[in-house]
N, C-alpha and C positions, 0 to 999 in steps of 0.2 A: 563239249570238249571230249577228246578221246580219252578212253580209259587205258592209257598207256602209263602204268604206274611204277614200273620197276627200274627206275633210274635210266639215264640217258644213253642213247646211241651217240658216240663221240663224233659228230659230223664235222667238228672243227679241228680234228687232228688227223694225222696221216694214218691210213689203214695199212698195217704191216702184217705180213705173214710171219709169225713169231719164230724165234730160233728153234730148230728141230721140230717145226710144226707138222712136218709130214712123217715123223718117225713114230713107229708103232710102240717102241719101248717107253715113250712118255706116258702111256696109258697107266703105267704102274707107279707113277711118281706124283699123281694128283693129290695124294693125301697130305703132302708136305705143304705147310703154310708158312709165310714169312713170320718170323717172331715179332710179336707186338701188333700184328694185323688184326683189327677188329672184324669179326664176322657177324653178319646179320641175316635173318630170314625176313623177307617181305612178302606178305600174302594178304588175301582178302577174307573178310567174314561177311555173311549175309544176315538178313533180318532174323531168320530163325535162330542162327547161332548167337546173335547178340541178345535176343530176348531169353534164350536158354541160360545165359550167364547172369544169374539173378543179381549178383552184387554189382556187376557192370551196368546192367540195364536199370537198376534202381538209381545208380548215380546219374546216369543220363536223363532219366525221367525227372529227377529232382532239379537238375540244371535246366531242363526244358521248362519246368514250371516257373522258374525265375523269368525266363523269356516271356512266357505266356502272360504273366502278371503285368508285364510292362509293354507288351507289343502294341503298336499303334497301327491299326489297319488302314488308317487314312493317309499314312505316309506314302509318298509316291516317288520322291526323288532325292530326299535328303535323309541321311541316317542321323536322326537327332540324338540317339543314344545307342550304345552297343547292344542294348536289350530290346530295342524296338523291332518287332516283327521277325524275331529269330526262330527258325525251325531246324532242329537237329535231325539230320537224315540218318537213318539206320539201315537202309536197303543194302548199301555197300559201304564197308568200313575197312580202312587200310590199317594193317597191323605191322609194326616193326618189332622184331624180337631179337634181343642180343644173345650172345653166347651163353649167358647165365640164365636164359629163359625169361628175363624180365620183358614185359610187353608194353608197348605204347600204342594206343588206339587213336586213329585220326578220323574224325567224323566230318563229312561235309556239312556246312551250315548255310542254309538258304534264308532269304528274306521274303516277306510278303509284298515287297515293293521292288521296283527295278534297281539294280545296283551292279556295277562292273567289278566290284571287289570280290575276290575269292577268299572265303573264310572257312577256317577249320577249328573245330573243338578238339583239342589234344588232351587225352587222359592217359596217365601212366599208372599202372597197377604197382603199388609199392610192396616191399617185402613183408610189411605188416598187414597186407590185404586192404589197406586204405587206398584211396586214389588221390592223385594230385594232377593239376592240369592248367592249361592256358588256352586262351582264345587267340588264334593267330590270323592276322589279316594280310593278304598279299595285294598290293595296289600296282597292278601291271597295266601297261598300255596294250592296245589291241595288237600291236606288232610284237610286244614281249610275249603275249599269250600265244600268238601264232608260232613264234620261235620255240617257246617252251613245249607246245604241243607236238612240234616236230623234233623235239629232243635236242635242240641246240642249247648251249649254255646260256643262261640268263642270270645276270647279277641281281640277286634277290636282297642283298644286304641293305640297300637303301630304300627298299620298297616293301619292307615287312614291318608290321607292328605286332606287339604282344600285349595282351591284357591279362592281368592276374585273375585266377579264379580262387577265391578264398572263402571256405565255408559256404559254398554254393552261391556266393555273390560274385559279380564280375566288376572289376575296377573300371573306372571311367577315364583313366588317363593312360594313354598308350606310350610304349617305349619303342623308339625307332631302333631297329637292330643294326649294329655295326659289329666289328669284332668284339668289342666290349662296350656296353652302354648301360648306364643306370644300374639296375639290379640284375642284369642278365649278361651272360656272355654267349656267343654263338660260334660253334665250330661245325665241321661237317665231315662226312665221309664221302669223298668224291667218286670212289670206285676205280680211279686210275692212280691212286697214291700207293707207294710202296708199303707204307705202314701207318696205321693209326689215324686219329682225327687231326685235322689241320685247320687253323683259322683261315678265313678267306684271305687270299693274297700271299700266303706263306710260301716263300721261295725254297723251303727245304723239302717240299713235297716231291718225291721222285716217282716217275712213271714206271709201271711194270711193262716188260721185263726189266730186270735190274741193270741190264747193259745199256738202257736208254738214258739220255742226259737228264739232269735235274731240270724240272720245269716249275713255273709258278703254279700254285694251287688254283684250280678252276672255280668258277662260281658254283655255289652249293646246290645240290638236289636234296640229299638228306640233311636235315638240320639237327644239330646237337645243341639243345637249349638248356642252359644250366643257370639256376638261380644262385646268386652269390649269398652265402650264409650271413645272417645278421644284417643284411642290407636293408635300409629303410626304416626298420624298427616299428612298422605299422601293422604287423601281423599278416603281411602278405605272403605269397608263396616264398619269396626270397628270404624271409626272416625265420623260417623253420618253426611254425606254430606247433602246438601239441598235436601229435597224431590222432588223439581222441576226437579232435574237432572235425576230422574228415578231410583235412587239407594235406599237409606235407609232413612226412616223418622226419626224424632227425637225420641229417646228412644232406639236406638241401634238395631242391626240386630239379630233376633232370628229365629230359624227354627227347626221344628220337622220333622225328617226323619228317614229312616232305609235303610239298604243296599237293593237295588232292581235291579234285572236283569231279563231279559226275553230271550227267544230264539232269537238268531240273525238270521234273515231271509235274511240278506244282504249277498248273496253268492259271489258276484263279483261287480266290479265297472263299468261294461258295455263294457269294452275294450275286443274285441274278441281275442286279442293276449295275454291277461292276463292269467296266469296259473290257477287262480281261476275260470275264466269264462270257460276255457276248461274243468276243472274238473267238474264243475256244468253241463256242456253240456253232458259229458259222463254219469253222473249219471242219467240225464234226459232221455238219450237214453236207458239206462238199464231199467228204469221204463216203458217206452213206449213199450219195447219189451216183457213185461210180459203179461200173459193172461188178458182178459178184466176185470175179477173181481178184479184183483190186480190194474189195472189202475183206476177202480172205487173207490177202497179203497184210492188210492193216491189222488183222486179228492175230497174226503170227507172233508179233512182239510189240511191246509198248513203245519201243524206240521208233518204229515205223511212223506212228502218228506224231511223235516228237519231231522227226526230221521234216515231215510235211508242215506241221505247225510252225516250225522255225523258219522254213523257207518263206511262208507268207508273212510272218512277223518281220523278217529282215528285209523284205523286198517290196514293200509298199502295200501289203494287204492282199485281199482277194479280188484283184482286178481281173478283168476278162482275160488279158494276156497271161497273167500268172496262172489262172485256173486252167487254161488250155495247155500251158507248158507242163504243169504238174500232172494233169490228167494223162497226157501223152506218155510222160516218163513212166508213170505207174502202170498204165495199161501195157506198154511194151515189156516192162520187167515182169509183170504178173503173167503175161502170155508165155514168156520163157520159163518162169519158175514152175508153172503147173503143166507144161507140156512135157510129157514123159519121154518124148523122142529127142528132147534137147537137154544138154548138160548131162549126158549119160555117164561121163567120166567122174561124176560126183555121186556120192551116196546121198540119201535124203537129207540128213542133217547138214552135210557139207553144202549142199545146194541151197538149203534154207539159210544157212549162215551167210553165204555169198549174196543171196537175195536181199537180206536185211541190210548188209553192208552196202549193197548197190544202191539202195534208196538214198542213203546219205551221200554217196559219191555223185549220183545223178542230180541231186538237188544242189550240191555245192559246185558243180562244174557244168553250167548251162551251155558252154561253148562246145562241149564234147558231144558229138552226134551219137545216136543210139548204135549205129553200125560200127563206129570206131570203138565205142565202149565194149560192145559185144565181142569184137575181134580181139581186143586187148585183154579183157578180163574173163570172158565166158567161154573162150575157145578151149578145147581139150589140150592138156599138156603134150600129148603125142603130136598134135598138129604144130604146137609151138616149137618143139625141139626140131622137128623135121623142117619147118619153115625157116628157122634161124640158121640151121646148118646149110641149107640149100640156097638161101637168098642173101645172106650177109656176105658181101663181096670179100673174097679171099679167105673166108673162114674154113671152108672144106679143104682147100689146098693146103692151108697151114696145118690142119689136123693131120692130113696125110703125111706131110713132110716131117712132122715131129714124131709120128708113130713108126719109127725105124729102130732096128737094133742098135745102130750107132748112137743115136740120141739117148736111148733108154739105158745104155751101158756107161754113160758119163757119170761123173761123181758130183753133178750139180743139176739143178732143174733148168729147163728151158721153157719159155712161154711167150705170150703176147697178150696185149689188151687191144680191144677194138672200141672205137668211139664213133659217134655220129654227131653231126652238127645240125643246126636249125633247118638246113636245106636237105638233110638226109644223106649228106656225103659221108662216106665211110673212111676211117683212117685206122690202119693197123700199126701198132708199135711193138717191136720186139722187147721182151722183158726176160732176161736170163739171170740166173743166180751166179754165185761164185763157187769155184771148185772147193769141194769139201763141206759145203753148206747145204742144208736141206730146206732152204726157204728162198723166196724171191722177195726183195724189198721194192715196193712201188707205192705210188700215191693214187688213191681213188679220187678222180677230179670232183671238186665241190660243185662244179657246174652241172653235174649229172649226165655227162656225155657218154659215160662208159656203159656199153651194153653187153660186152662179152669179155670174159677172162678165160684163157686156156693155158694149161701148164702141164709139165710132165712130173710124174713121180718115178724117179729113175730106179733101176734094178738094184735093190739093196735089201739086206736081211731084215732090217727094221723099218723099211719104208711102207707106208700105207698104200694098198692097191687102189683105193678109192678116196673119197673126199674126207678131209679132216674137219674137226670143229672150227679151226681157224679159216678153212675154206668157206664154211658156212657164214662166219662172221664177215668175211670180205664180201660175199654175195649179199649179205644184209646191208652193208654199206652202199654197194652199187644200187640196190633197190631204193634205199631211203633217199639217196641223193637225187635219183630220177624223180621220185614222187615229190620231193620238196621243190624241184625245179619244174614241176608240171610236165614231165616228159613221159611218153608211153613206156610201158614195161613189156610190150609184146614180145620182143626179141631178147629179153634179158635172160642170159644163160651163162653157165660156167661149165667148163670141160676139164677133165683130167685124163691124161694119156699115161698109162702104166703098162708093164708087161702083161697085165691081165686084160687089157683092152682099152677102148675109148669110152669114157663115161660122161654123162651130162647130168646136171641138176637143174630143175626147172620148177617154177612155182605151180603147185596144184591147188592148194586151199588158200586162196588169196586172203580171206578174212583172218585166218590163223597166222599166216606169215606176216601180215601187216602188223600184227601185235608182236610176234616173236622177233621180228627184225630189230625192234627196240631192245628187247630183253637180253639178247645175246651180248650186247655191249654194256650192260649195266651191272648192278650189284648181284644179279642172279647168274652172272657168267660162270662162276666156278660150279654152281649147282647144275646149270644146264649142260656144261661140259662133262661133268661127272655122269649125268643122265645119258648123254650122247654115247659115252663109252662104257656104260654100266655093265652090260653083259660081256663085253670084251675083257674087262678087268677080272672077271670071274675065272677066266681061262688063260693062264700065262703062256700057253703053247698053242695059240690060235693058228689055224691054217688060213691060207689066203681066201679060200671059199667061205670060211666061217666069218672072217672080217667083212667080206662083201655082204654076207647075209645079215650081220648085225647092223651095218650101216644102212642097208635097205629097210631095216626095221626102225632105225632111229630117225632118219630124215623125214618121213611122213609125220612124225610128231611135231615138226616145225612147219608143216604145210608144204614140204618139198618132196618131189619124186625123184627117184634114182633111175636113170635110163642108160642102156648100153647099146652101142652101135654094132652092126655086123662088120665083117672083115673089110669090106670095101666102102663102108659108110653110106650105103644106099638104103639102109633100113634101121629102125630102132626098136628096142623092146623095153618095156617097163619091168624093172626087177621088183617083183611083188612078193612080200613075205606073207606066208600063211601060218598063223599061230597054231592051227590044228595039227599041221605036219611038222612045224618048226623048220620049214624049208623055204627057200626063195626060188621063185619060178620066173623065167623070162617070158613075159606076155607080149607078143608082137603088136606093134602099132599098125593098124590097118591103113 
């Protein structure tokens, strides 16, 4: 499962360029928050950080001991008890921290036997330094998981169970989560509401910006789980037992969490007679029989072996056909990764990250040929922007026609979208704004057909000369829709035409952008937008050159490169920021 944890990209809503989205003066208004809006920080902790927090680690270790006492290693298909075969994972832990600094920790929980249930141990650090918590189970179909991983909304309310954790014991009766059920209520922060927490289905949830119509609250991502005080009377989380017992302090149990899973790297239980151990051993032998460069690739990161192991596990085992397929994929990728004459547009770490991500992609997409994959994902961004500009029908002519004083002196934006169909036919559709407005309203097709968006930033005192954060969000929508619909992203580009020139954004670090394309639409949006404009906010009298410099510095943080065309669009240069000189240089594309 992808580690895409920071709330969803809203692929089920219209992607809009927000009001005043191209105005520079908005940079100094980001500090104002809607009154009543709950703010959260969502981040990760690793094993070292968890074990260094002695109080937290002690609590997790004590809970793990309860599982250990009851686990049944012979179980293979039926979870007879919530305690059987449970392993609390601490390599990656999700933390949700509210404005008051109160933290909730969500740990992946794995089983020593096969199960499709996603399970999380959720612990909240209380104000009196005790911990309270619940075990949450998500029972999703394969389709639900696929939609959730691609950041579609999935209705979790009827597919979630909660088990009380009381004095380090785990109750054996689950409570199905609805808006309010048994001793729990569930609300959520959707990330698109105007204010506060909303129960699932609440029609008072308003989308931001505030000029958008009222919408029904969407299915939850972050869950707000609250125990009802004095409910049940059995000493459970909901009945507020004495804090000294290590359960819940006065005030009731509350937790902020979201469904969280990571790659399960527990391949077997150590018993050499166990079929899982024997299967792992055979996959390991297969890898060790590969050429040295493939073995080196496998040693780069533990997920490489996971992707290989998963392919064999899910596709009928180590048949001759499967071994030939996997070996070819790995050898082709390893040859590219370790050939210093290839992928020179990437630094070592970028190339390695792309290589590890590529193993997963190549295993999951057997119908994609190596050449198609290489052209789509491993070609230099310079080649991509040149190819898109010169080969997408009508694009270059449209850029030239928009780049005129008459268009740039209007009081509204002009633009166009370009889509392709299954046969590769190109359609260009004009998209113009309204006089007096600094945005264009349009819909990114859910079918993933959109490959190019181009628009003007007209001549105005407060207009951005290059891309805004909202432009980046739109580009992320275009990318996610194409990926979700299994369409190539080779020609995916965005252009802005301003009095300062013709600029393009193109994906440079695919592994990074593949993650950040989700994040810019989620709970981290405000934080990421603030980071995007951070250095510009420090200077209320920015020059055009300084704005371009700062955006050329910000975009690569998202895996995106900023490119500028020459006067007649026959050549492109990458605008490269040098931290040593604090200057941006135009590096020509060869």
